C-alpha positions, 0 to 999 in steps of 0.5 A, a space after each residue: 499499499 502506497 501512503 502517498 497514493 491519492 486513492 488512499 484518502 480517508 473515508 468521509 461521511 456523505 454530505 460532509 463539506 470538504 475544503 481546500 485549506 492550503 496550497 503548496 508548491 511541493 508535494 514534500 511540504 504538502 505531505 509534511 502538513 498532512 502528517 501533522 494533521 494526521 498526528 493531531 487526529 484531523 482527517 485530510 488528503 492531498 490533491 494534484 500532487 502528481 499533476 503539479 510534479 509532472 507539469 511544474 507550473 509554479 502556481 502552488 496547485 497542490 492542495 490539502 483538504 480537510 472537513 469544513 468542521 476541522 478548518 479552525 483546528 487545522 489553521 491553529 495547528 498550521 499557525 503553531 507549526 509556522 511560528 515554531 519554524 520562524 523561531 527555530 530559524 532565529 534561534 541558533 544554538 552554539 552549544 557544540 560549536 567551536 570558536 571558528 564555527 561561532 565566528 562563521 555564524 556571526 559573519 553570516 548574520 552580521 548586518 551589511 551596515 557594519 561594513 559600510 566603510 569597506 563598501 564605500 572604499 570599494 565604490 570609490 575605487 570603482 568610480 576612480 577606475 571608471 573616471 580614469 577609463 573615460 578620461 583616456 
């Protein structure tokens, strides 16, 4: 049994309204959200994964569907997931890092404005080269 086959959708009762709660560009992201919904006890299914994978149009056409009655619970779950993802992007742990790794991470996250003097010197040199080239 292939868990990613679109024929393996959960069974819904008749006359239950199904809504597309979120659209995705990649099947992997859609399946990840679907797994979180399943873990929370919310029945869901993914649509159009095969079509968008075969013909990538970049339109976010992979859909994740839930029952209308589960929309609010699913949205709260998505908000929690996305806020924890934002926090994990911001919080960088240096518990096992050596000094070189710490300096590298600081350099990556250092704002460009702190190197403004070097930037101005480079621009000045480029300007001088252009001026010299136009003069001759």
